[in-house]
DRENZA-287641 format. One record per residue: residue number from 1; residue in one letter; x, z, y of N, C-alpha, C, O in turn. Coordinates in nm, 2 decimals. Layout:
N
NUM|A|X|Z|Y|X|Z|Y|X|Z|Y|X|Z|Y
...
REM end
This chain:
95
1|M|0.08|0.00|-0.12|0.00|0.00|0.00|0.09|0.00|0.12|0.19|0.07|0.13
2|S|0.05|-0.08|0.22|0.13|-0.09|0.34|0.04|-0.08|0.46|-0.07|-0.13|0.46
3|L|0.08|0.00|0.56|0.00|0.02|0.68|0.04|-0.08|0.79|0.15|-0.13|0.79
4|S|-0.06|-0.11|0.87|-0.04|-0.20|0.98|-0.01|-0.12|1.11|-0.03|0.00|1.11
5|D|0.03|-0.19|1.21|0.05|-0.13|1.34|-0.08|-0.07|1.40|-0.07|0.04|1.46
6|D|-0.19|-0.14|1.38|-0.32|-0.08|1.43|-0.35|0.05|1.35|-0.40|0.14|1.42
7|Q|-0.33|0.05|1.23|-0.36|0.17|1.15|-0.27|0.29|1.19|-0.32|0.40|1.19
8|I|-0.15|0.26|1.22|-0.06|0.37|1.27|-0.11|0.43|1.40|-0.12|0.55|1.42
9|R|-0.15|0.34|1.49|-0.21|0.39|1.62|-0.34|0.47|1.60|-0.36|0.57|1.66
10|R|-0.42|0.42|1.51|-0.55|0.49|1.47|-0.52|0.63|1.41|-0.58|0.73|1.45
11|I|-0.42|0.64|1.32|-0.39|0.76|1.26|-0.33|0.86|1.36|-0.36|0.98|1.36
12|A|-0.24|0.81|1.45|-0.19|0.89|1.55|-0.30|0.94|1.65|-0.29|1.05|1.69
13|S|-0.39|0.86|1.68|-0.50|0.90|1.76|-0.59|1.01|1.70|-0.62|1.11|1.76
14|L|-0.62|0.99|1.57|-0.70|1.09|1.50|-0.62|1.22|1.49|-0.68|1.33|1.49
15|A|-0.49|1.22|1.47|-0.41|1.34|1.46|-0.37|1.39|1.59|-0.31|1.50|1.60
16|R|-0.41|1.33|1.70|-0.38|1.37|1.84|-0.23|1.38|1.85|-0.17|1.47|1.91
17|I|-0.16|1.28|1.80|-0.01|1.27|1.81|0.02|1.15|1.90|-0.02|1.04|1.88
18|A|0.11|1.18|2.00|0.15|1.07|2.09|0.26|0.99|2.02|0.37|1.05|2.00
19|V|0.24|0.86|1.99|0.35|0.78|1.94|0.37|0.67|2.03|0.29|0.58|2.06
20|A|0.49|0.67|2.09|0.53|0.56|2.18|0.55|0.43|2.11|0.57|0.43|1.99
21|K|0.54|0.32|2.18|0.55|0.19|2.12|0.68|0.17|2.05|0.69|0.10|1.94
22|D|0.79|0.22|2.11|0.92|0.21|2.04|0.94|0.29|1.92|1.02|0.27|1.83
23|E|0.85|0.40|1.91|0.86|0.49|1.79|0.77|0.44|1.68|0.78|0.48|1.56
24|A|0.67|0.35|1.71|0.57|0.31|1.62|0.63|0.24|1.49|0.58|0.26|1.38
25|E|0.74|0.16|1.51|0.80|0.09|1.40|0.87|0.19|1.31|0.86|0.18|1.18
26|V|0.93|0.29|1.36|1.00|0.40|1.28|0.89|0.48|1.20|0.91|0.50|1.08
27|V|0.78|0.51|1.27|0.68|0.59|1.20|0.61|0.50|1.09|0.59|0.55|0.98
28|L|0.59|0.37|1.12|0.54|0.28|1.02|0.62|0.27|0.90|0.57|0.28|0.79
29|E|0.75|0.26|0.92|0.85|0.25|0.81|0.84|0.38|0.72|0.84|0.37|0.60
30|R|0.84|0.49|0.79|0.85|0.62|0.71|0.72|0.64|0.64|0.72|0.68|0.52
31|L|0.60|0.61|0.70|0.47|0.63|0.63|0.46|0.53|0.51|0.41|0.57|0.41
32|N|0.51|0.41|0.53|0.51|0.31|0.42|0.60|0.36|0.30|0.56|0.34|0.19
33|R|0.71|0.42|0.33|0.79|0.48|0.23|0.72|0.59|0.15|0.73|0.60|0.03
34|V|0.65|0.68|0.23|0.58|0.78|0.16|0.47|0.73|0.07|0.45|0.77|-0.04
35|L|0.39|0.63|0.13|0.29|0.57|0.05|0.34|0.49|-0.07|0.28|0.49|-0.18
36|G|0.46|0.43|-0.06|0.53|0.37|-0.18|0.56|0.47|-0.28|0.55|0.44|-0.40
37|L|0.61|0.59|-0.24|0.64|0.69|-0.34|0.51|0.74|-0.41|0.52|0.76|-0.53
38|I|0.41|0.75|-0.34|0.28|0.79|-0.40|0.23|0.69|-0.50|0.18|0.72|-0.61
39|D|0.25|0.56|-0.46|0.21|0.45|-0.56|0.30|0.46|-0.69|0.24|0.44|-0.80
40|Q|0.43|0.49|-0.67|0.51|0.51|-0.79|0.46|0.62|-0.88|0.46|0.61|-1.00
41|L|0.43|0.73|-0.81|0.38|0.85|-0.89|0.25|0.82|-0.96|0.23|0.87|-1.07
42|Q|0.16|0.75|-0.90|0.03|0.72|-0.96|0.05|0.62|-1.07|-0.04|0.61|-1.16
43|A|0.16|0.54|-1.07|0.18|0.44|-1.18|0.22|0.51|-1.31|0.22|0.44|-1.41
44|V|0.27|0.63|-1.31|0.32|0.70|-1.43|0.20|0.73|-1.52|0.10|0.79|-1.47
45|D|0.21|0.70|-1.65|0.11|0.74|-1.74|0.12|0.88|-1.78|0.21|0.93|-1.84
46|T|0.01|0.96|-1.74|0.01|1.10|-1.77|-0.09|1.14|-1.87|-0.13|1.26|-1.88
47|T|-0.14|1.05|-1.95|-0.24|1.09|-2.05|-0.17|1.18|-2.16|-0.06|1.15|-2.20
48|G|-0.24|1.28|-2.19|-0.19|1.38|-2.29|-0.10|1.48|-2.24|-0.05|1.57|-2.31
49|I|-0.07|1.48|-2.11|0.01|1.58|-2.05|-0.08|1.69|-1.98|-0.16|1.65|-1.90
50|E|-0.05|1.81|-2.02|-0.13|1.92|-1.96|-0.09|1.96|-1.82|0.03|1.97|-1.80
51|P|-0.18|1.97|-1.73|-0.14|2.00|-1.59|-0.08|2.14|-1.59|-0.12|2.23|-1.67
52|M|0.01|2.17|-1.50|0.07|2.30|-1.49|0.08|2.34|-1.35|0.08|2.26|-1.26
53|S|0.08|2.47|-1.33|0.09|2.53|-1.19|0.23|2.54|-1.14|0.25|2.55|-1.02
54|H|0.33|2.53|-1.22|0.47|2.54|-1.18|0.55|2.46|-1.27|0.52|2.44|-1.39
55|A|0.66|2.41|-1.22|0.75|2.33|-1.30|0.82|2.40|-1.41|0.85|2.35|-1.52
56|L|0.84|2.53|-1.39|0.90|2.61|-1.50|0.79|2.70|-1.56|0.71|2.76|-1.49
57|D|0.80|2.71|-1.69|0.70|2.79|-1.77|0.74|2.94|-1.77|0.79|2.98|-1.87
58|L|0.73|3.01|-1.66|0.77|3.14|-1.65|0.65|3.24|-1.65|0.54|3.20|-1.61
59|V|0.67|3.36|-1.69|0.57|3.46|-1.69|0.62|3.58|-1.61|0.74|3.62|-1.63
60|Q|0.54|3.63|-1.52|0.58|3.74|-1.44|0.58|3.87|-1.52|0.47|3.90|-1.58
61|P|0.69|3.94|-1.53|0.69|4.06|-1.61|0.61|4.17|-1.54|0.63|4.19|-1.42
62|L|0.52|4.24|-1.61|0.44|4.34|-1.55|0.48|4.47|-1.60|0.52|4.49|-1.72
63|R|0.48|4.57|-1.52|0.51|4.71|-1.56|0.38|4.77|-1.62|0.27|4.73|-1.58
64|P|0.39|4.87|-1.70|0.27|4.94|-1.75|0.19|5.01|-1.64|0.25|5.06|-1.55
65|D|0.06|5.01|-1.65|-0.02|5.07|-1.56|-0.03|5.22|-1.59|-0.13|5.26|-1.66
66|A|0.07|5.30|-1.55|0.07|5.44|-1.59|0.10|5.52|-1.46|0.17|5.48|-1.37
67|V|0.04|5.64|-1.46|0.07|5.73|-1.35|0.21|5.78|-1.36|0.26|5.83|-1.46
68|T|0.29|5.77|-1.25|0.43|5.81|-1.25|0.45|5.93|-1.16|0.57|5.98|-1.15
69|E|0.35|5.97|-1.08|0.37|6.08|-0.99|0.27|6.19|-1.01|0.16|6.16|-1.07
70|S|0.30|6.31|-0.98|0.20|6.42|-1.00|0.11|6.42|-0.88|0.13|6.37|-0.77
71|D|-0.01|6.49|-0.90|-0.11|6.50|-0.80|-0.07|6.61|-0.70|-0.05|6.72|-0.73
72|Q|-0.04|6.56|-0.57|0.00|6.65|-0.47|-0.10|6.66|-0.35|-0.06|6.70|-0.24
73|R|-0.22|6.63|-0.38|-0.33|6.63|-0.28|-0.34|6.77|-0.21|-0.34|6.78|-0.09
74|A|-0.34|6.88|-0.29|-0.35|7.01|-0.23|-0.24|7.04|-0.14|-0.25|7.10|-0.03
75|R|-0.12|7.00|-0.18|0.00|7.03|-0.09|-0.01|6.95|0.04|0.03|7.00|0.14
76|F|-0.05|6.82|0.03|-0.06|6.74|0.15|-0.17|6.79|0.24|-0.15|6.79|0.36
77|Q|-0.28|6.84|0.18|-0.39|6.89|0.27|-0.37|7.03|0.32|-0.44|7.07|0.41
78|S|-0.27|7.10|0.27|-0.25|7.23|0.32|-0.20|7.23|0.46|-0.22|7.33|0.53
79|G|-0.14|7.12|0.51|-0.10|7.12|0.65|-0.20|7.05|0.74|-0.17|7.05|0.86
80|A|-0.31|7.01|0.69|-0.41|6.95|0.78|-0.49|7.05|0.85|-0.52|7.16|0.80
81|P|-0.54|7.02|0.97|-0.61|7.12|1.05|-0.75|7.15|0.99|-0.79|7.26|1.00
82|A|-0.82|7.05|0.93|-0.95|7.08|0.87|-0.97|6.99|0.75|-0.95|6.87|0.75
83|V|-1.01|7.06|0.64|-1.03|6.99|0.51|-1.16|7.05|0.45|-1.18|7.17|0.46
84|E|-1.24|6.96|0.39|-1.36|7.01|0.32|-1.38|6.92|0.20|-1.39|6.80|0.21
85|G|-1.39|6.98|0.08|-1.42|6.91|-0.04|-1.32|6.80|-0.07|-1.35|6.70|-0.13
86|G|-1.19|6.83|-0.04|-1.08|6.74|-0.07|-1.07|6.62|0.03|-0.99|6.53|0.01
87|L|-1.15|6.63|0.14|-1.15|6.52|0.24|-1.09|6.58|0.37|-1.11|6.70|0.40
88|Y|-1.02|6.50|0.45|-0.97|6.54|0.58|-1.09|6.53|0.68|-1.16|6.42|0.68
89|L|-1.11|6.63|0.76|-1.21|6.63|0.86|-1.15|6.59|0.99|-1.05|6.65|1.03
90|V|-1.21|6.49|1.06|-1.16|6.45|1.19|-1.27|6.46|1.29|-1.39|6.46|1.26
91|P|-1.24|6.47|1.42|-1.34|6.47|1.53|-1.42|6.35|1.53|-1.37|6.24|1.50
92|K|-1.55|6.36|1.57|-1.64|6.24|1.58|-1.60|6.17|1.71|-1.58|6.23|1.81
93|V|-1.58|6.04|1.69|-1.53|5.96|1.81|-1.63|5.86|1.85|-1.62|5.80|1.96
94|I|-1.74|5.83|1.77|-1.84|5.74|1.81|-1.97|5.81|1.81|-2.01|5.88|1.71
95|E|-2.05|5.80|1.91|-2.18|5.87|1.93|-2.29|5.79|1.85|-2.40|5.83|1.85
REM end
């Protein structure tokens, strides 16, 4: 697939990108190279190949879901100005 000069101007207008007339040829060449690469990728036969989310088949090691610290709530709340039922009491700020 190859783009024309008019298509480059239209794409630039839609993208709100200012492309000067002397830059249009460079942009045209670069976009045509990208589209050529896409055409090459689409030409590859991928039947029977399972899609993958990453190029490497890696698995994230997970740690066990276990409690590693002791319950220190009473110690933390001992320094609070007001506590009731295990909750911190704060002044009302919204009427």
